PDB file of N, CA, C and O in Angstrom:
ATOM      1  N   UNK A   1     148.588 -63.885  95.396  1.00  0.00           N
ATOM      2  CA  UNK A   1     147.787 -61.997  96.169  1.00  0.00           C
ATOM      3  C   UNK A   1     150.039 -61.447  96.411  1.00  0.00           C
ATOM      4  O   UNK A   1     151.092 -62.057  96.599  1.00  0.00           O
ATOM      5  N   UNK A   2     149.716 -60.414  96.281  1.00  0.00           N
ATOM      6  CA  UNK A   2     151.365 -60.198  96.944  1.00  0.00           C
ATOM      7  C   UNK A   2     151.798 -59.933  97.762  1.00  0.00           C
ATOM      8  O   UNK A   2     151.335 -59.323  98.726  1.00  0.00           O
ATOM      9  N   UNK A   3     153.321 -60.534  97.481  1.00  0.00           N
ATOM     10  CA  UNK A   3     154.262 -60.331  98.837  1.00  0.00           C
ATOM     11  C   UNK A   3     153.936 -59.086  99.930  1.00  0.00           C
ATOM     12  O   UNK A   3     153.403 -59.045 101.039  1.00  0.00           O
ATOM     13  N   UNK A   4     154.482 -58.190  99.109  1.00  0.00           N
ATOM     14  CA  UNK A   4     154.522 -56.043  99.731  1.00  0.00           C
ATOM     15  C   UNK A   4     154.475 -55.767  98.006  1.00  0.00           C
ATOM     16  O   UNK A   4     154.258 -56.266  96.902  1.00  0.00           O
ATOM     17  N   UNK A   5     154.747 -54.916  98.536  1.00  0.00           N
ATOM     18  CA  UNK A   5     154.536 -53.480  97.535  1.00  0.00           C
ATOM     19  C   UNK A   5     155.760 -52.626  97.633  1.00  0.00           C
ATOM     20  O   UNK A   5     156.641 -53.392  98.024  1.00  0.00           O
ATOM     21  N   UNK A   6     156.300 -51.341  97.467  1.00  0.00           N
ATOM     22  CA  UNK A   6     157.055 -51.086  97.156  1.00  0.00           C
ATOM     23  C   UNK A   6     156.717 -49.363  96.238  1.00  0.00           C
ATOM     24  O   UNK A   6     156.038 -49.018  95.271  1.00  0.00           O
ATOM     25  N   UNK A   7     157.306 -48.924  96.867  1.00  0.00           N
ATOM     26  CA  UNK A   7     157.109 -47.004  96.251  1.00  0.00           C
ATOM     27  C   UNK A   7     158.379 -46.485  95.106  1.00  0.00           C
ATOM     28  O   UNK A   7     159.548 -46.588  95.477  1.00  0.00           O
ATOM     29  N   UNK A   8     158.207 -46.181  94.340  1.00  0.00           N
ATOM     30  CA  UNK A   8     159.389 -45.442  93.078  1.00  0.00           C
ATOM     31  C   UNK A   8     159.177 -44.138  93.615  1.00  0.00           C
ATOM     32  O   UNK A   8     158.189 -43.404  93.658  1.00  0.00           O
ATOM     33  N   UNK A   9     160.369 -44.035  94.019  1.00  0.00           N
ATOM     34  CA  UNK A   9     160.878 -42.238  94.764  1.00  0.00           C
ATOM     35  C   UNK A   9     161.151 -41.366  92.765  1.00  0.00           C
ATOM     36  O   UNK A   9     161.013 -41.797  91.621  1.00  0.00           O
ATOM     37  N   UNK A  10     161.510 -40.237  93.285  1.00  0.00           N
ATOM     38  CA  UNK A  10     161.477 -39.414  91.938  1.00  0.00           C
ATOM     39  C   UNK A  10     162.648 -40.158  91.426  1.00  0.00           C
ATOM     40  O   UNK A  10     162.675 -40.443  90.229  1.00  0.00           O
ATOM     41  N   UNK A  11     163.972 -40.627  92.492  1.00  0.00           N
ATOM     42  CA  UNK A  11     165.346 -40.907  91.414  1.00  0.00           C
ATOM     43  C   UNK A  11     164.737 -42.394  90.727  1.00  0.00           C
ATOM     44  O   UNK A  11     165.409 -43.041  89.923  1.00  0.00           O
ATOM     45  N   UNK A  12     163.594 -42.743  91.104  1.00  0.00           N
ATOM     46  CA  UNK A  12     164.013 -44.497  90.797  1.00  0.00           C
ATOM     47  C   UNK A  12     164.231 -45.300  91.472  1.00  0.00           C
ATOM     48  O   UNK A  12     164.636 -46.369  91.016  1.00  0.00           O
ATOM     49  N   UNK A  13     164.030 -45.089  93.009  1.00  0.00           N
ATOM     50  CA  UNK A  13     164.391 -46.487  92.925  1.00  0.00           C
ATOM     51  C   UNK A  13     164.261 -46.958  93.735  1.00  0.00           C
ATOM     52  O   UNK A  13     165.072 -46.501  94.541  1.00  0.00           O
ATOM     53  N   UNK A  14     163.222 -48.312  94.525  1.00  0.00           N
ATOM     54  CA  UNK A  14     162.728 -48.532  95.635  1.00  0.00           C
ATOM     55  C   UNK A  14     163.137 -49.356  96.431  1.00  0.00           C
ATOM     56  O   UNK A  14     164.020 -50.134  96.071  1.00  0.00           O
ATOM     57  N   UNK A  15     162.614 -49.410  97.714  1.00  0.00           N
ATOM     58  CA  UNK A  15     163.827 -50.376  99.310  1.00  0.00           C
ATOM     59  C   UNK A  15     162.687 -51.572  98.422  1.00  0.00           C
ATOM     60  O   UNK A  15     161.851 -51.549  97.518  1.00  0.00           O
ATOM     61  N   UNK A  16     163.142 -52.275  99.107  1.00  0.00           N
ATOM     62  CA  UNK A  16     163.379 -53.888  99.222  1.00  0.00           C
ATOM     63  C   UNK A  16     162.707 -54.479 100.537  1.00  0.00           C
ATOM     64  O   UNK A  16     163.303 -55.005 101.477  1.00  0.00           O
ATOM     65  N   UNK A  17     161.402 -54.290 100.408  1.00  0.00           N
ATOM     66  CA  UNK A  17     160.990 -54.966 102.065  1.00  0.00           C
ATOM     67  C   UNK A  17     160.945 -55.952 102.458  1.00  0.00           C
ATOM     68  O   UNK A  17     160.517 -56.940 101.861  1.00  0.00           O
ATOM     69  N   UNK A  18     161.582 -55.888 104.068  1.00  0.00           N
ATOM     70  CA  UNK A  18     162.140 -56.850 104.950  1.00  0.00           C
ATOM     71  C   UNK A  18     161.441 -58.079 104.332  1.00  0.00           C
ATOM     72  O   UNK A  18     162.462 -58.597 103.880  1.00  0.00           O
ATOM     73  N   UNK A  19     160.667 -58.744 104.054  1.00  0.00           N
ATOM     74  CA  UNK A  19     159.798 -59.591 103.989  1.00  0.00           C
ATOM     75  C   UNK A  19     160.865 -60.528 102.606  1.00  0.00           C
ATOM     76  O   UNK A  19     161.193 -61.671 102.287  1.00  0.00           O
ATOM     77  N   UNK A  20     161.021 -59.293 102.236  1.00  0.00           N
ATOM     78  CA  UNK A  20     161.169 -60.013 100.733  1.00  0.00           C
ATOM     79  C   UNK A  20     162.705 -59.795 100.717  1.00  0.00           C
ATOM     80  O   UNK A  20     163.142 -60.624  99.920  1.00  0.00           O
ATOM     81  N   UNK A  21     163.874 -58.958 101.301  1.00  0.00           N
ATOM     82  CA  UNK A  21     165.118 -59.306 101.227  1.00  0.00           C
ATOM     83  C   UNK A  21     165.567 -60.649 102.417  1.00  0.00           C
ATOM     84  O   UNK A  21     166.715 -61.024 102.657  1.00  0.00           O
ATOM     85  N   UNK A  22     164.294 -61.187 103.022  1.00  0.00           N
ATOM     86  CA  UNK A  22     164.628 -62.652 104.359  1.00  0.00           C
ATOM     87  C   UNK A  22     164.401 -63.413 103.447  1.00  0.00           C
ATOM     88  O   UNK A  22     165.226 -64.251 103.082  1.00  0.00           O
ATOM     89  N   UNK A  23     162.824 -63.211 102.715  1.00  0.00           N
ATOM     90  CA  UNK A  23     162.628 -64.310 101.504  1.00  0.00           C
ATOM     91  C   UNK A  23     164.009 -64.711 101.169  1.00  0.00           C
ATOM     92  O   UNK A  23     164.406 -65.709 101.770  1.00  0.00           O
ATOM     93  N   UNK A  24     164.754 -64.204 100.417  1.00  0.00           N
ATOM     94  CA  UNK A  24     165.749 -64.245  99.105  1.00  0.00           C
ATOM     95  C   UNK A  24     167.532 -63.800  99.871  1.00  0.00           C
ATOM     96  O   UNK A  24     168.649 -63.966  99.382  1.00  0.00           O
ATOM     97  N   UNK A  25     167.139 -63.249 101.114  1.00  0.00           N
ATOM     98  CA  UNK A  25     169.100 -64.320 101.903  1.00  0.00           C
ATOM     99  C   UNK A  25     169.372 -62.090 100.788  1.00  0.00           C
ATOM    100  O   UNK A  25     170.315 -62.192 100.003  1.00  0.00           O
ATOM    101  N   UNK A  26     168.901 -60.978 100.763  1.00  0.00           N
ATOM    102  CA  UNK A  26     169.060 -59.913 100.723  1.00  0.00           C
ATOM    103  C   UNK A  26     169.514 -59.392 101.806  1.00  0.00           C
ATOM    104  O   UNK A  26     169.094 -59.272 102.957  1.00  0.00           O
ATOM    105  N   UNK A  27     170.980 -58.938 100.923  1.00  0.00           N
ATOM    106  CA  UNK A  27     172.000 -57.923 102.666  1.00  0.00           C
ATOM    107  C   UNK A  27     172.268 -56.280 100.856  1.00  0.00           C
ATOM    108  O   UNK A  27     172.012 -55.983  99.689  1.00  0.00           O
ATOM    109  N   UNK A  28     172.990 -55.879 102.230  1.00  0.00           N
ATOM    110  CA  UNK A  28     173.878 -55.247 101.705  1.00  0.00           C
ATOM    111  C   UNK A  28     174.895 -54.615 100.301  1.00  0.00           C
ATOM    112  O   UNK A  28     176.038 -54.268 100.598  1.00  0.00           O
ATOM    113  N   UNK A  29     174.709 -54.560  99.676  1.00  0.00           N
ATOM    114  CA  UNK A  29     176.019 -55.053  98.963  1.00  0.00           C
ATOM    115  C   UNK A  29     175.335 -56.426  97.215  1.00  0.00           C
ATOM    116  O   UNK A  29     175.799 -56.780  96.132  1.00  0.00           O
ATOM    117  N   UNK A  30     174.151 -56.655  97.979  1.00  0.00           N
ATOM    118  CA  UNK A  30     172.901 -57.690  97.196  1.00  0.00           C
ATOM    119  C   UNK A  30     173.095 -56.972  95.898  1.00  0.00           C
ATOM    120  O   UNK A  30     172.965 -55.749  95.943  1.00  0.00           O
ATOM    121  N   UNK A  31     173.577 -57.899  93.978  1.00  0.00           N
ATOM    122  CA  UNK A  31     172.915 -58.515  93.463  1.00  0.00           C
ATOM    123  C   UNK A  31     171.287 -58.256  92.749  1.00  0.00           C
ATOM    124  O   UNK A  31     170.638 -59.161  93.274  1.00  0.00           O
ATOM    125  N   UNK A  32     170.736 -57.810  92.219  1.00  0.00           N
ATOM    126  CA  UNK A  32     169.458 -57.944  92.073  1.00  0.00           C
ATOM    127  C   UNK A  32     168.950 -57.559  90.975  1.00  0.00           C
ATOM    128  O   UNK A  32     168.777 -56.349  90.832  1.00  0.00           O
ATOM    129  N   UNK A  33     168.536 -58.565  89.796  1.00  0.00           N
ATOM    130  CA  UNK A  33     168.228 -58.772  88.489  1.00  0.00           C
ATOM    131  C   UNK A  33     166.898 -58.466  88.197  1.00  0.00           C
ATOM    132  O   UNK A  33     166.067 -58.462  89.104  1.00  0.00           O
ATOM    133  N   UNK A  34     166.498 -58.129  86.687  1.00  0.00           N
ATOM    134  CA  UNK A  34     165.403 -58.051  86.762  1.00  0.00           C
ATOM    135  C   UNK A  34     164.709 -58.491  85.366  1.00  0.00           C
ATOM    136  O   UNK A  34     165.197 -57.741  84.520  1.00  0.00           O
ATOM    137  N   UNK A  35     163.790 -59.370  84.746  1.00  0.00           N
ATOM    138  CA  UNK A  35     163.484 -60.369  84.098  1.00  0.00           C
ATOM    139  C   UNK A  35     162.718 -60.649  83.309  1.00  0.00           C
ATOM    140  O   UNK A  35     162.132 -61.729  83.245  1.00  0.00           O
ATOM    141  N   UNK A  36     162.603 -59.803  82.641  1.00  0.00           N
ATOM    142  CA  UNK A  36     161.233 -59.928  81.474  1.00  0.00           C
ATOM    143  C   UNK A  36     160.466 -61.995  81.521  1.00  0.00           C
ATOM    144  O   UNK A  36     161.038 -62.929  80.958  1.00  0.00           O
ATOM    145  N   UNK A  37     159.565 -62.082  82.075  1.00  0.00           N
ATOM    146  CA  UNK A  37     158.896 -63.359  81.311  1.00  0.00           C
ATOM    147  C   UNK A  37     157.627 -62.900  80.810  1.00  0.00           C
ATOM    148  O   UNK A  37     156.719 -62.479  81.527  1.00  0.00           O
ATOM    149  N   UNK A  38     157.602 -62.967  79.910  1.00  0.00           N
ATOM    150  CA  UNK A  38     156.231 -62.950  78.992  1.00  0.00           C
ATOM    151  C   UNK A  38     155.769 -60.922  79.969  1.00  0.00           C
ATOM    152  O   UNK A  38     156.438 -60.040  80.507  1.00  0.00           O
ATOM    153  N   UNK A  39     154.486 -61.125  79.698  1.00  0.00           N
ATOM    154  CA  UNK A  39     154.392 -59.788  79.887  1.00  0.00           C
ATOM    155  C   UNK A  39     154.235 -59.352  81.781  1.00  0.00           C
ATOM    156  O   UNK A  39     153.332 -58.717  82.325  1.00  0.00           O
ATOM    157  N   UNK A  40     155.369 -59.924  82.349  1.00  0.00           N
ATOM    158  CA  UNK A  40     155.564 -59.834  83.688  1.00  0.00           C
ATOM    159  C   UNK A  40     156.966 -59.456  83.717  1.00  0.00           C
ATOM    160  O   UNK A  40     157.641 -60.084  82.902  1.00  0.00           O
ATOM    161  N   UNK A  41     157.926 -58.169  84.789  1.00  0.00           N
ATOM    162  CA  UNK A  41     158.911 -58.817  85.081  1.00  0.00           C
ATOM    163  C   UNK A  41     159.175 -59.276  86.275  1.00  0.00           C
ATOM    164  O   UNK A  41     158.794 -58.851  87.365  1.00  0.00           O
ATOM    165  N   UNK A  42     159.960 -60.317  85.972  1.00  0.00           N
ATOM    166  CA  UNK A  42     160.116 -60.961  88.100  1.00  0.00           C
ATOM    167  C   UNK A  42     161.397 -60.203  88.979  1.00  0.00           C
ATOM    168  O   UNK A  42     161.212 -59.081  88.508  1.00  0.00           O
ATOM    169  N   UNK A  43     162.221 -60.069  89.643  1.00  0.00           N
ATOM    170  CA  UNK A  43     163.212 -59.501  90.054  1.00  0.00           C
ATOM    171  C   UNK A  43     163.284 -60.496  90.877  1.00  0.00           C
ATOM    172  O   UNK A  43     162.345 -61.034  91.463  1.00  0.00           O
ATOM    173  N   UNK A  44     164.948 -60.880  90.957  1.00  0.00           N
ATOM    174  CA  UNK A  44     165.118 -61.613  92.171  1.00  0.00           C
ATOM    175  C   UNK A  44     166.849 -61.181  92.283  1.00  0.00           C
ATOM    176  O   UNK A  44     167.541 -60.219  91.950  1.00  0.00           O
ATOM    177  N   UNK A  45     167.110 -62.845  93.128  1.00  0.00           N
ATOM    178  CA  UNK A  45     168.939 -62.226  93.664  1.00  0.00           C
ATOM    179  C   UNK A  45     169.340 -62.404  92.121  1.00  0.00           C
ATOM    180  O   UNK A  45     168.732 -62.972  91.213  1.00  0.00           O
ATOM    181  N   UNK A  46     170.560 -61.732  92.131  1.00  0.00           N
ATOM    182  CA  UNK A  46     170.903 -62.130  90.608  1.00  0.00           C
ATOM    183  C   UNK A  46     172.287 -63.459  91.472  1.00  0.00           C
ATOM    184  O   UNK A  46     172.966 -63.316  92.489  1.00  0.00           O
ATOM    185  N   UNK A  47     172.181 -64.908  90.246  1.00  0.00           N
ATOM    186  CA  UNK A  47     173.278 -65.719  90.728  1.00  0.00           C
ATOM    187  C   UNK A  47     172.536 -67.038  91.552  1.00  0.00           C
ATOM    188  O   UNK A  47     173.022 -68.028  92.098  1.00  0.00           O
ATOM    189  N   UNK A  48     171.068 -66.544  91.366  1.00  0.00           N
ATOM    190  CA  UNK A  48     170.062 -67.837  92.361  1.00  0.00           C
ATOM    191  C   UNK A  48     168.960 -68.214  91.292  1.00  0.00           C
ATOM    192  O   UNK A  48     167.828 -67.777  91.085  1.00  0.00           O
ATOM    193  N   UNK A  49     170.140 -69.720  90.374  1.00  0.00           N
ATOM    194  CA  UNK A  49     169.379 -70.208  89.081  1.00  0.00           C
ATOM    195  C   UNK A  49     168.241 -71.666  89.735  1.00  0.00           C
ATOM    196  O   UNK A  49     168.569 -72.538  90.541  1.00  0.00           O
ATOM    197  N   UNK A  50     167.202 -71.526  89.200  1.00  0.00           N
ATOM    198  CA  UNK A  50     166.408 -73.527  89.591  1.00  0.00           C
ATOM    199  C   UNK A  50     166.775 -73.676  88.391  1.00  0.00           C
ATOM    200  O   UNK A  50     167.117 -72.910  87.491  1.00  0.00           O
ATOM    201  N   UNK A  51     166.581 -75.463  88.572  1.00  0.00           N
ATOM    202  CA  UNK A  51     166.871 -76.279  87.795  1.00  0.00           C
ATOM    203  C   UNK A  51     165.925 -75.919  86.259  1.00  0.00           C
ATOM    204  O   UNK A  51     166.329 -76.467  85.234  1.00  0.00           O
ATOM    205  N   UNK A  52     164.836 -75.109  86.184  1.00  0.00           N
ATOM    206  CA  UNK A  52     163.949 -74.802  85.206  1.00  0.00           C
ATOM    207  C   UNK A  52     165.476 -73.600  84.196  1.00  0.00           C
ATOM    208  O   UNK A  52     166.186 -73.887  83.232  1.00  0.00           O
ATOM    209  N   UNK A  53     165.392 -72.372  85.008  1.00  0.00           N
ATOM    210  CA  UNK A  53     166.753 -71.193  84.540  1.00  0.00           C
ATOM    211  C   UNK A  53     168.156 -72.863  84.075  1.00  0.00           C
ATOM    212  O   UNK A  53     169.067 -72.330  83.441  1.00  0.00           O
ATOM    213  N   UNK A  54     168.320 -73.702  84.153  1.00  0.00           N
ATOM    214  CA  UNK A  54     169.683 -74.449  83.901  1.00  0.00           C
ATOM    215  C   UNK A  54     169.100 -74.964  82.838  1.00  0.00           C
ATOM    216  O   UNK A  54     169.932 -75.122  81.945  1.00  0.00           O
ATOM    217  N   UNK A  55     167.682 -75.408  82.437  1.00  0.00           N
ATOM    218  CA  UNK A  55     167.686 -76.577  81.362  1.00  0.00           C
ATOM    219  C   UNK A  55     167.294 -75.963  80.314  1.00  0.00           C
ATOM    220  O   UNK A  55     167.518 -76.518  79.239  1.00  0.00           O
ATOM    221  N   UNK A  56     166.376 -74.231  80.319  1.00  0.00           N
ATOM    222  CA  UNK A  56     166.187 -73.660  79.508  1.00  0.00           C
ATOM    223  C   UNK A  56     167.483 -73.136  78.948  1.00  0.00           C
ATOM    224  O   UNK A  56     167.332 -72.821  77.768  1.00  0.00           O
ATOM    225  N   UNK A  57     169.229 -72.850  79.584  1.00  0.00           N
ATOM    226  CA  UNK A  57     170.134 -71.751  78.946  1.00  0.00           C
ATOM    227  C   UNK A  57     170.402 -73.474  78.322  1.00  0.00           C
ATOM    228  O   UNK A  57     170.358 -73.733  77.120  1.00  0.00           O
ATOM    229  N   UNK A  58     170.593 -74.201  79.073  1.00  0.00           N
ATOM    230  CA  UNK A  58     170.904 -75.745  77.747  1.00  0.00           C
ATOM    231  C   UNK A  58     170.139 -75.905  77.102  1.00  0.00           C
ATOM    232  O   UNK A  58     170.810 -75.758  76.081  1.00  0.00           O
ATOM    233  N   UNK A  59     168.952 -76.157  76.661  1.00  0.00           N
ATOM    234  CA  UNK A  59     168.415 -76.751  75.601  1.00  0.00           C
ATOM    235  C   UNK A  59     167.034 -76.166  75.464  1.00  0.00           C
ATOM    236  O   UNK A  59     166.080 -76.912  75.243  1.00  0.00           O
ATOM    237  N   UNK A  60     166.862 -74.658  75.605  1.00  0.00           N
ATOM    238  CA  UNK A  60     166.060 -74.270  75.308  1.00  0.00           C
ATOM    239  C   UNK A  60     165.082 -74.158  75.228  1.00  0.00           C
ATOM    240  O   UNK A  60     164.560 -73.576  76.179  1.00  0.00           O
ATOM    241  N   UNK A  61     164.182 -74.599  74.119  1.00  0.00           N
ATOM    242  CA  UNK A  61     162.708 -74.726  74.827  1.00  0.00           C
ATOM    243  C   UNK A  61     162.376 -76.576  74.136  1.00  0.00           C
ATOM    244  O   UNK A  61     161.229 -76.988  73.960  1.00  0.00           O
ATOM    245  N   UNK A  62     163.847 -77.573  73.796  1.00  0.00           N
ATOM    246  CA  UNK A  62     163.788 -78.764  73.272  1.00  0.00           C
ATOM    247  C   UNK A  62     163.783 -79.444  74.879  1.00  0.00           C
ATOM    248  O   UNK A  62     164.044 -78.754  75.863  1.00  0.00           O
ATOM    249  N   UNK A  63     163.481 -80.735  74.950  1.00  0.00           N
ATOM    250  CA  UNK A  63     163.625 -81.387  75.387  1.00  0.00           C
ATOM    251  C   UNK A  63     165.054 -82.192  75.084  1.00  0.00           C
ATOM    252  O   UNK A  63     165.458 -82.029  73.933  1.00  0.00           O
ATOM    253  N   UNK A  64     166.018 -83.175  76.081  1.00  0.00           N
ATOM    254  CA  UNK A  64     167.096 -83.844  75.547  1.00  0.00           C
ATOM    255  C   UNK A  64     166.129 -85.299  75.058  1.00  0.00           C
ATOM    256  O   UNK A  64     164.935 -85.591  74.997  1.00  0.00           O
ATOM    257  N   UNK A  65     167.468 -85.970  74.766  1.00  0.00           N
ATOM    258  CA  UNK A  65     167.182 -86.811  74.513  1.00  0.00           C
ATOM    259  C   UNK A  65     167.532 -87.752  75.571  1.00  0.00           C
ATOM    260  O   UNK A  65     168.529 -87.604  76.278  1.00  0.00           O
ATOM    261  N   UNK A  66     166.421 -89.060  75.715  1.00  0.00           N
ATOM    262  CA  UNK A  66     166.839 -89.790  76.849  1.00  0.00           C
ATOM    263  C   UNK A  66     167.772 -90.596  77.285  1.00  0.00           C
ATOM    264  O   UNK A  66     167.753 -91.755  76.869  1.00  0.00           O
ATOM    265  N   UNK A  67     168.964 -90.117  78.366  1.00  0.00           N
ATOM    266  CA  UNK A  67     170.470 -91.577  77.883  1.00  0.00           C
ATOM    267  C   UNK A  67     169.978 -92.538  79.658  1.00  0.00           C
ATOM    268  O   UNK A  67     169.271 -92.244  80.622  1.00  0.00           O
ATOM    269  N   UNK A  68     170.632 -93.437  79.363  1.00  0.00           N
ATOM    270  CA  UNK A  68     171.150 -94.718  79.973  1.00  0.00           C
ATOM    271  C   UNK A  68     172.018 -93.670  80.866  1.00  0.00           C
ATOM    272  O   UNK A  68     172.613 -92.643  80.543  1.00  0.00           O
ATOM    273  N   UNK A  69     171.868 -94.291  82.039  1.00  0.00           N
ATOM    274  CA  UNK A  69     173.698 -94.453  83.714  1.00  0.00           C
ATOM    275  C   UNK A  69     174.605 -94.789  82.302  1.00  0.00           C
ATOM    276  O   UNK A  69     175.551 -94.245  81.732  1.00  0.00           O
ATOM    277  N   UNK A  70     174.166 -95.422  82.182  1.00  0.00           N
ATOM    278  CA  UNK A  70     175.692 -96.187  80.968  1.00  0.00           C
ATOM    279  C   UNK A  70     175.939 -95.017  79.936  1.00  0.00           C
ATOM    280  O   UNK A  70     176.972 -94.495  79.515  1.00  0.00           O
ATOM    281  N   UNK A  71     174.581 -94.801  79.687  1.00  0.00           N
ATOM    282  CA  UNK A  71     175.733 -93.725  78.476  1.00  0.00           C
ATOM    283  C   UNK A  71     176.629 -92.419  79.411  1.00  0.00           C
ATOM    284  O   UNK A  71     177.811 -92.076  79.410  1.00  0.00           O
ATOM    285  N   UNK A  72     175.338 -91.907  80.207  1.00  0.00           N
ATOM    286  CA  UNK A  72     175.789 -90.489  80.722  1.00  0.00           C
ATOM    287  C   UNK A  72     177.478 -91.964  81.022  1.00  0.00           C
ATOM    288  O   UNK A  72     178.172 -92.305  80.065  1.00  0.00           O
ATOM    289  N   UNK A  73     177.638 -92.336  81.997  1.00  0.00           N
ATOM    290  CA  UNK A  73     179.188 -92.727  82.282  1.00  0.00           C
ATOM    291  C   UNK A  73     179.859 -92.571  81.215  1.00  0.00           C
ATOM    292  O   UNK A  73     180.620 -91.647  80.928  1.00  0.00           O
ATOM    293  N   UNK A  74     179.380 -94.114  80.204  1.00  0.00           N
ATOM    294  CA  UNK A  74     180.552 -93.247  79.293  1.00  0.00           C
ATOM    295  C   UNK A  74     180.612 -91.818  78.754  1.00  0.00           C
ATOM    296  O   UNK A  74     181.538 -91.789  77.943  1.00  0.00           O
ATOM    297  N   UNK A  75     180.090 -90.746  78.839  1.00  0.00           N
ATOM    298  CA  UNK A  75     179.840 -89.732  78.068  1.00  0.00           C
ATOM    299  C   UNK A  75     180.947 -89.264  78.577  1.00  0.00           C
ATOM    300  O   UNK A  75     182.028 -89.128  78.003  1.00  0.00           O
ATOM    301  N   UNK A  76     180.506 -88.865  80.330  1.00  0.00           N
ATOM    302  CA  UNK A  76     181.272 -88.320  81.410  1.00  0.00           C
ATOM    303  C   UNK A  76     183.142 -88.782  80.794  1.00  0.00           C
ATOM    304  O   UNK A  76     184.180 -88.121  80.813  1.00  0.00           O
ATOM    305  N   UNK A  77     182.833 -90.183  80.315  1.00  0.00           N
ATOM    306  CA  UNK A  77     184.989 -91.249  80.772  1.00  0.00           C
ATOM    307  C   UNK A  77     184.862 -90.167  79.395  1.00  0.00           C
ATOM    308  O   UNK A  77     184.702 -89.032  79.846  1.00  0.00           O
ATOM    309  N   UNK A  78     184.874 -90.159  78.518  1.00  0.00           N
ATOM    310  CA  UNK A  78     185.324 -89.653  76.807  1.00  0.00           C
ATOM    311  C   UNK A  78     185.559 -88.598  77.228  1.00  0.00           C
ATOM    312  O   UNK A  78     186.727 -88.216  77.309  1.00  0.00           O
ATOM    313  N   UNK A  79     184.374 -87.718  77.672  1.00  0.00           N
ATOM    314  CA  UNK A  79     184.787 -85.699  78.506  1.00  0.00           C
ATOM    315  C   UNK A  79     186.329 -85.562  78.798  1.00  0.00           C
ATOM    316  O   UNK A  79     187.169 -84.992  78.102  1.00  0.00           O
ATOM    317  N   UNK A  80     186.498 -86.219  79.988  1.00  0.00           N
ATOM    318  CA  UNK A  80     187.869 -86.232  80.490  1.00  0.00           C
ATOM    319  C   UNK A  80     188.370 -87.239  80.206  1.00  0.00           C
ATOM    320  O   UNK A  80     188.602 -87.219  81.415  1.00  0.00           O
ATOM    321  N   UNK A  81     188.888 -88.339  79.756  1.00  0.00           N
ATOM    322  CA  UNK A  81     189.801 -88.255  78.957  1.00  0.00           C
ATOM    323  C   UNK A  81     190.352 -87.288  77.215  1.00  0.00           C
ATOM    324  O   UNK A  81     191.392 -87.484  76.587  1.00  0.00           O
ATOM    325  N   UNK A  82     189.272 -86.339  76.888  1.00  0.00           N
ATOM    326  CA  UNK A  82     189.318 -85.927  76.183  1.00  0.00           C
ATOM    327  C   UNK A  82     190.354 -85.298  76.658  1.00  0.00           C
ATOM    328  O   UNK A  82     191.496 -85.552  76.273  1.00  0.00           O
ATOM    329  N   UNK A  83     189.951 -84.004  77.950  1.00  0.00           N
ATOM    330  CA  UNK A  83     190.336 -82.617  78.183  1.00  0.00           C
ATOM    331  C   UNK A  83     190.964 -82.875  78.534  1.00  0.00           C
ATOM    332  O   UNK A  83     191.833 -82.068  78.204  1.00  0.00           O
ATOM    333  N   UNK A  84     191.852 -84.356  79.811  1.00  0.00           N
ATOM    334  CA  UNK A  84     194.025 -84.984  80.050  1.00  0.00           C
ATOM    335  C   UNK A  84     194.372 -85.355  78.718  1.00  0.00           C
ATOM    336  O   UNK A  84     195.571 -85.461  78.459  1.00  0.00           O
ATOM    337  N   UNK A  85     193.290 -85.631  77.585  1.00  0.00           N
ATOM    338  CA  UNK A  85     194.347 -85.697  76.339  1.00  0.00           C
ATOM    339  C   UNK A  85     196.338 -85.144  76.627  1.00  0.00           C
ATOM    340  O   UNK A  85     197.401 -85.739  76.803  1.00  0.00           O
ATOM    341  N   UNK A  86     195.927 -83.864  76.534  1.00  0.00           N
ATOM    342  CA  UNK A  86     197.001 -83.161  76.070  1.00  0.00           C
ATOM    343  C   UNK A  86     198.165 -82.749  77.688  1.00  0.00           C
ATOM    344  O   UNK A  86     199.066 -81.915  77.780  1.00  0.00           O
ATOM    345  N   UNK A  87     197.800 -83.424  78.405  1.00  0.00           N
ATOM    346  CA  UNK A  87     198.283 -83.401  79.780  1.00  0.00           C
ATOM    347  C   UNK A  87     199.577 -84.291  79.629  1.00  0.00           C
ATOM    348  O   UNK A  87     200.288 -84.518  80.608  1.00  0.00           O
TER     349      UNK A  87
END
């Protein structure tokens, strides 16, 4: 079921319905982005990403190797040591 509808003007402009603005926290000056997702287009407030967006950006469609907490801590320790080695 659709949340709301907008009509496109002759200049290609649309109004964002109040309910959508409220739910997305859109105010004057907010930037919206249009994302193609298969056979549909999703409009969302720019700068708002969910964990699926971040996962796809980092790993694409592959599943990352599972690591233990000790492995994660060791990786962080090595990264911090590498970054600060030149200081």
